[in-house]
C-alpha positions, 0 to 999 in steps of 0.5 A: 725441369719445372721450378716455381716462378717468383710469384709462386715462391711468394705465395701468389697464385692469382695469375693461375686461377680460372675464375669460371671453373675455379681451377687453380684456386688455393684452399686453406687446409685450416678450414673445413673438415678433416676430409677436405670438405667445406674449406675456404679459399685464400683471399685473392688466391694468395698464401699469406707470408705469415702462414708460410713455413720458414723451413720451406722458405729456407729451402726455396731460397736454394732453388734457382729461378726459372730461366725459361718462360712458362710454368712448366719446363721452365728451367734448363741446365746442362752438365757433362757426364764424366766417366774415367774407366781403366780396363785390365785383362791378362790371360795365360794358356798352358798346353800341357799336351796335345790332349790337355789344355789349361788356361786362366784369366783375370779382368778388372774394370776401375771406373769413376762416374761423375754427374752434376746436380741440376739445381745446385745447392738444392741438388735435384736430379742429375744432369746425366743418365744417373743420380748426381754425385760421384760413383766408383766401381771396381768389377773383378772376374777371374776364370780357370778353365781346362779341356781334356780330350780323352779320345776323338769322340769324347771331350771334357771341358770345365770352368771355375770362376769368381766375380766381384762387384764393388761400388760406392756412391757416397760422394754427393751434394751435402754428403757429410752434412746433416742438412735436414736436421742441422741446417733446415731443422727438421726433426727425425731426418738424417742420423748419427751415421754419416751415411745418413747425411745430405739433403732429404727429398722434397717431392712436389707434384708436378715440380722437379724434386728438391733435395736428393731424389735418389733414395738409394744413395748412398750404396756400398756393394761388395757382391761376389759370385762363384761359378763352376761348369763341367761339360762333356761331349761325346760323338756316337754315329749320328748322335752328338751328346753333350751333358753336364753340371752348372753351379752358381753361388751368389753373395749379396753384401749391401749397405743400401736402405733404399726402400721407402724414404731412404736414410735422409728422409723424404717429404711428398707434397700432394695437390689435395692438401690445398684443394677442395674435396668435391671442388674444382680439379686439382693442379700443380699450384695446389701442390706448391702451395702445400710446400709453402705451408710446410704441410706434407701429404707423406713422410718417410724414412729408412734405417738399415737395421741388419746387414743386408746380405744374402746367399743364393745357390743355383744348381743345374744338370742337363743332357742334349742330343743333336741327332742327324736323323737323315741328310735333310733332317736334324733333331736337337733334344734336351732336358735340364733339371734345376734346383734353387734352394731357399736363400740364406743370410749372414748373421742369423742366417735365415730369411724373414716371413710375415703372417698376415693372420697374426702380424708377426714376422718370423726371423729365420735362424733366430729364437730356435726357427729354421733358416728357411721357416718351412718355405719350400721350393720345387724339386720338379723344375724339369725344362724340356727342349726340342729343335728341328731343322729340315733342309728344304733345298740346297739353299733353304732350310726350315727351323722350329723349336719349343723349350721351357726356361726357368727364371733364374733370378736370385731371391736376393733381389726381391728379398734383400732388404725389407723388415727387419733388414731395412726399417722403412717407415711411411707416415701417410695422411689419412686421406688425399686432402689432408696432411701428416703434420707441419714440417716443423714436427718432423718425422716421428722417431722409430727404431728396430727390433732385436734381431735375436728374437724369433718372432717380432711384431710388424710395426703399423707404418713399416713397409714390407714384402714377404713371400706369399704362402709357404710354397715359392713358385718360380715361374718359367717361360715357354718359347716356340718358333717356326723360321724359314731361311734361304740363300739370296743373290749377291751373297745375302741370307734372309729369314722370316719367322714367327716367334712366341713366348708365354711366361707362366707365374712370373714373379711380382707383388700383390699389395694386399693392404689396399683400400677401396674408393673413398675409404682412405687409409682407414679402409685398408684391409689391415688398418682395422686389425693392425693399424697398418697404413702402408703398403704390404706386399705379398710376393710370389710367382703369380703373373703372366706375360705373352709375346708374338712377333714376326721376325725377319733378318737379312744378312750378308757374309763377308764378301768384297770386304762388306758384312751386313746384318739387319733385322725387322720385327713386328710384335706385341707383348701383354703383361700385368706388371712391367718389372722383372720380378719385384713390382706390383700391379697398378690396381690391387682392388679386386673390382679393378684387377682385370685392368692390369692385363694390358699392353706391356710398357716395353711393347714396341711393335716396330723395331728395325736395325741394321749393322755393317762392317766395311773394309774399304777397297783401297791398298794392297790386294784390293781393287783401288789405290794399290800403289803410290801415295794413295795406297799409303793414305787410304789402305787398311781403313775400316768403317762400322756402323749400327742404325736403329729405328723403333717406336717408343715405350708405352705409358699410362695417363694418370690423374690425382688420386685425391678424390679417389682416396683408394691407397694401393691403387693407381688413378687414371684420367678420364678419356673424353674423346674416342681418338687421341690425336698425336699432334707430335709437338716437342718442348714447353707449350707444345703438345705431343698428344691432344690434352683435351682428350683427357679430363681430371677425375673429381669424384669418388671413382676410378678414371676410364682410361686404361694402363699403357694406352699411349706411346712416348716418341720413337727413337732413331739412332746411328753409331759409327766408327772408323778404324785404321790398321798400321802393320808393324811386323808380321804378327804386330799391328797398331790400330787407331779407333774413332767411335761415335755414339749417336753420331747425328746427335739426334735427341731421343725424347722421353715421354710427355708429362702424363698426369692430367693435373699438371700444367705440363700435361702432354708436353715433352720436356726432357730427353734421354741423356745420350747426346753424341759422344766421341771416343778415340783409342789406340790398340796394339796387337801382337 
């Protein structure tokens, strides 16, 4: 983590100024023009105390001083992730007759997760793999199933299920205290609802975020899913037929205004506010100087205006035939038809749709509008599949297949909480070198519309996502493979093959309210007609992904007490956006759109895994220690393990977008060297990649480096466990378990700081919170 040093907290940045290049110079935003040109620098590179915001200084007093040297990665804190979990399971079987079996089960998990805040009273991120605070979860699932045998060749099996996910994360630092409005005195933060309480977020470029960085807190979930499956199996000569139906109904029920600034409010301090337009490269010190002045480059807040609910129905019918063509050739053919009706909601019952030609949001189920607003979904989602298995010899087989799978993601996820369910207002500065207004003025007041109206105007500052057009295009994945499998000596089975996939019309966003270089907020497409200065997302199936992989496996069936499963994959994946259906591309400017297609962030070319289960050869019926004290001590032991080694994920080398001044687009650094050396250093002051291979961009243009061009550090991990079984009676036994995750406590580092404008550029300063864990347990079987 990075916190301000004592001199930075005092406003003294003289030690960080390069007098030759001017990098690190702090400019007075009260001078020059509105675009940041012709500014005058602060004398001696010091922000006078008389100019500093009392509000920011009050917040700063809560932040601990560095406990490590340097200006980046200079604060370390540790905490213990706490997890108390109880699982409950019950299952009953009823054998009514030889031809009818009825069963039912219920399972529940009650868990409480706890995580300390990194910066104490100033909160900051959590000291674990999650947000700070206490999170309580109750997950329940129940199923009733039956199997009816009409005759040896005809079988009916079915299940009816119910699942409920309950979650409450409303216990974090300063919860119940309107810290932004009542303690700091910032108007427009927090609110009358206790769920709006806590510390707002204060994001300072290249420093650890102060306050609550998790805008999604608190969340209150009560989601349910109902399922029904009906399957029939029929065997006739060389055919094994299976056909049936599947239905799911998802009910989302949330309170979580996570879109935008969150319920407490959020402030962003960019580095352009105290920079010079056309001047030296911007730094993190410019950002902190802007924080001391109390001049945010963006303000935001979100109100949950309507109940966040959604009902999604999914239907599927299928038929599959496994046909033994010859003694060597088996063919499997199938066809599935799926239907995903448009979602509905509680309350007024319908969805929302924004018309870019009128700036009007139509509310389904209100004012006489139909619930689906005339938006259609396809009735032609047929998914064929075919597989072939050919027995080459008594010990080898060749397999191949092709199939189509439709994306089953419920609409509730991408469409769950935008206007008017959540009124998420952003108040950005006019350009990259200006500020919104002093922090003392706070966030402007706003409210929401009357939800009973059928047509409402979209506010100029409200973030919005809406289905693009009147036809929703659900994407699908084409998959194919060719695999050779053979029995090897010593009981091993090996395989090698090619696997490919192509995603067609993957869900994603297009920010249609983008700007072009130098045009700023006034250059956004909808600024002229509607005054819109925030992101406006058109969502539909519009992107593509492809994957090609060489996959090899080696397995050893249980023999002499040892089972081994290993796999190695060499692959490549290309896409346009990394999320699975609700994230936009990096460049919305049509002149740069082709840059989005690049190696995926999850592209990991080399992945190796091996797992084993070994019943140790000691005790009765084994080869060693079959009698005496050795038998008592060593019998019935088992060891298990999973070893994994794989490359790190890819990342983009970013840069300040102040000079670019093109909202709705990403800025990258200039790559100034043909090859980027992987130095491999880890920790403050150590470089993982050569930082001199890149340079900041101080002109009105895009940087030259591309998307996802570098990799984060790779991962090596070993999970290991030891079990011992103590027989009690013929059908009863007590099992002792000792399990370790990341047994070697090998750190799994996050990627280096990727912004070229940060003092910690290309330094690895954090690791994944998956340190070694031990778990011990007893299991009674009968």
